[in-house]
C-alpha positions as CSV (number, residue, x, y, z in Angstrom):
1,X,243.3,19.7,-0.1
2,X,244.0,16.8,-2.5
3,X,247.4,15.3,-2.8
4,X,248.4,15.1,-6.5
5,X,249.5,11.5,-7.1
6,X,250.3,9.7,-10.3
7,X,247.1,7.6,-9.9
8,X,245.0,10.8,-9.6
9,X,246.7,12.3,-12.6
10,X,246.0,9.3,-14.8
11,X,242.4,9.1,-13.4
12,X,241.8,12.6,-14.6
13,X,243.5,12.1,-17.9
14,X,241.6,8.8,-18.6
15,X,238.3,10.7,-18.3
16,X,239.6,13.4,-20.6
17,X,240.5,10.7,-23.1
18,X,236.9,9.6,-23.2
19,X,235.5,13.0,-24.3
20,X,234.2,12.4,-27.8
21,X,235.3,14.5,-30.8
22,X,233.0,17.5,-31.3
23,X,232.1,17.7,-27.6
24,X,233.5,19.5,-24.6
25,X,233.5,18.8,-20.9
26,X,234.0,21.2,-18.0
27,X,236.7,21.0,-15.3
28,X,233.9,20.6,-12.7
29,X,232.3,17.8,-14.7
30,X,235.6,15.9,-14.8
31,X,236.1,16.4,-11.1
32,X,232.6,15.0,-10.4
33,X,233.2,12.0,-12.7
34,X,236.2,11.0,-10.6
35,X,234.3,11.6,-7.3
36,X,236.1,14.8,-6.4
37,X,233.3,17.4,-6.7
38,X,235.2,20.3,-5.3
39,X,238.5,19.8,-7.3
40,X,237.8,21.5,-10.6
41,X,241.0,23.6,-10.2
42,X,243.0,20.5,-9.6
43,X,241.7,19.1,-12.9
44,X,242.9,22.3,-14.6
45,X,246.3,22.0,-13.0
46,X,246.7,18.4,-14.2
47,X,245.6,19.4,-17.7
48,X,248.2,22.1,-17.7
49,X,250.9,19.4,-17.3
50,X,249.3,16.7,-19.4
51,X,252.0,16.8,-22.1
52,X,254.3,15.0,-19.7
53,X,251.9,12.0,-19.5
54,X,251.1,11.4,-23.2
55,X,248.7,12.7,-25.7
56,X,245.2,13.6,-24.4
57,X,242.4,15.8,-26.0
58,X,242.8,18.5,-23.3
59,X,241.5,21.0,-25.8
60,X,238.0,19.5,-25.2
61,X,237.9,20.9,-21.6
62,X,236.5,24.4,-20.9
63,X,235.1,26.2,-17.9
64,X,231.4,26.0,-17.1
65,X,230.6,29.1,-19.1
66,X,232.3,27.7,-22.2
67,X,235.4,29.9,-21.9
68,X,238.7,28.6,-23.3
69,X,241.8,28.0,-21.3
70,X,244.0,31.1,-21.0
71,X,247.3,30.9,-23.0
72,X,246.2,27.8,-24.9
73,X,246.1,29.6,-28.2
74,X,245.5,26.5,-30.4
75,X,242.4,25.4,-28.4
76,X,239.8,27.2,-30.4
77,X,241.3,26.1,-33.7
78,X,241.4,22.5,-32.6
79,X,237.7,22.6,-31.4
80,X,236.6,24.3,-34.6
81,X,238.2,21.5,-36.6
82,X,236.1,19.0,-34.7
83,X,232.9,21.0,-35.4
84,X,232.4,22.6,-32.0
85,X,230.3,25.7,-32.3
86,X,230.8,29.0,-30.6
87,X,228.6,31.8,-29.5
88,X,230.2,35.2,-28.7
89,X,233.7,33.7,-28.3
90,X,232.6,30.9,-26.0
91,X,231.7,27.3,-26.7
92,X,228.0,26.8,-27.3
93,X,227.5,24.6,-24.2
94,X,223.9,23.7,-25.1
95,X,225.0,22.1,-28.3
96,X,228.5,20.8,-27.5
97,X,228.6,19.7,-23.8
98,X,229.4,16.1,-23.3
99,X,226.4,14.4,-21.8
100,X,227.0,11.1,-20.2
């Protein structure tokens, strides 16, 4: 189990800050980018409290199937404004996934 430190929080949020407008990343993708392959849930936990650390484009993070975060009611509207496309209520991951 990972200990949630300020350093880890900012590491996650700095990756989220790099996601380009019009693209989405997955929780697992962010976990891999910081070298913590098995910590996708930890990424979600950090994003849930990101408002305490500044302004980050957390709306650009979805699950691997393109599903939006529960209880984040503005997420779809924010993504649509950026040109993210949806298929059947989910983000079209083939078109919109952030590829590094």
